C-alpha positions in Angstrom: -25.4 -16.2 22.9 -22.4 -16.2 20.6 -19.3 -14.5 22.0 -17.8 -11.9 19.8 -14.1 -11.9 19.4 -12.3 -8.5 19.1 -9.9 -8.0 16.3 -6.4 -7.1 17.3 -4.7 -5.3 14.4 -1.4 -3.5 14.8 -1.4 0.2 14.1 1.3 2.7 13.5 1.3 6.3 14.4 2.9 8.3 11.5 4.4 11.8 11.5 2.1 14.4 10.0 4.3 14.8 7.0 4.5 11.1 6.3 0.7 10.8 6.7 0.0 13.7 4.3 2.5 12.3 1.7 0.9 8.9 1.8 -2.6 10.3 1.5 -1.6 12.7 -1.3 -0.1 9.8 -3.3 -3.2 7.7 -2.8 -5.4 10.6 -3.9 -3.4 11.0 -7.1 -3.7 7.3 -7.8 -7.4 7.5 -7.0 -7.7 10.3 -9.6 -5.9 8.2 -12.2 -8.4 5.3 -11.6 -11.3 7.7 -11.9 -9.7 8.9 -15.2 -9.6 5.3 -16.5 -13.3 4.8 -15.5 -14.1 8.0 -17.5 -12.1 6.6 -20.5 -14.2 3.4 -20.4 -17.4 5.4 -20.1 -16.4 7.5 -23.1 -15.5 4.4 -25.2 -11.8 5.3 -25.4 -9.5 3.2 -27.5 -8.4 0.0 -25.7 -4.6 0.6 -25.9 -5.0 4.1 -24.5 -6.9 2.6 -21.5 -4.2 -0.1 -21.1 -1.4 2.5 -21.0 -3.3 4.3 -18.2 -3.8 1.1 -16.3 -0.1 0.4 -16.6 0.6 3.9 -15.2 -1.7 3.2 -12.2 0.1 -0.1 -11.6 3.4 1.6 -11.6 2.2 4.3 -9.2 0.8 1.6 -6.8 4.1 -0.3 -7.0 6.0 2.9 -6.2 3.7 3.5 -3.3 4.3 0.0 -2.0 8.1 0.3 -2.3 8.1 3.5 -0.3 5.8 2.2 2.4 7.8 -1.0 2.6 11.0 0.9 3.0 9.5 3.0 5.7 8.2 -0.1 7.5 11.6 -1.8 7.4 13.4 1.4 8.6 10.9 2.0 11.5 8.7 -0.9 12.7 10.9 -3.8 11.7 14.1 -2.3 12.9 12.5 -1.3 16.3 11.0 -4.7 16.8 14.2 -6.5 16.1 16.0 -4.2 18.5 13.4 -5.2 21.1 14.0 -8.9 20.4 10.7 -9.4 18.6 12.0 -11.9 16.0 8.5 -12.8 14.8 8.6 -9.5 13.0 11.0 -11.0 10.5 8.6 -13.8 9.8 5.8 -11.3 9.3 8.1 -9.3 6.9 8.9 -12.4 4.9 5.2 -13.3 4.6 4.4 -9.8 3.5 7.1 -9.9 0.8 5.9 -13.2 -0.4 2.4 -11.8 -0.8 3.7 -8.7 -2.6 5.7 -10.9 -5.1 2.7 -13.0 -6.2 
């Protein structure tokens, strides 16, 4: 029988306000994406759709910047204080992925 390996992902407990703020932002972005889908379904003019896609990209980038800042201020700072230097490598790898 094949042995199943358990996945070990890190987690982060967030304050209720932070959690709600993140979910609300994602819900707004989700609404924007649904709006774009509706535009395509309704044969909207291509430049109008492209402008809305650009707005979604900007919203996702803003979400990423906020989440990254929070991650650095909390998780990364705490790990460095605890001597977990591998967190810096993880942060660098994450930044490299974000900058593709």
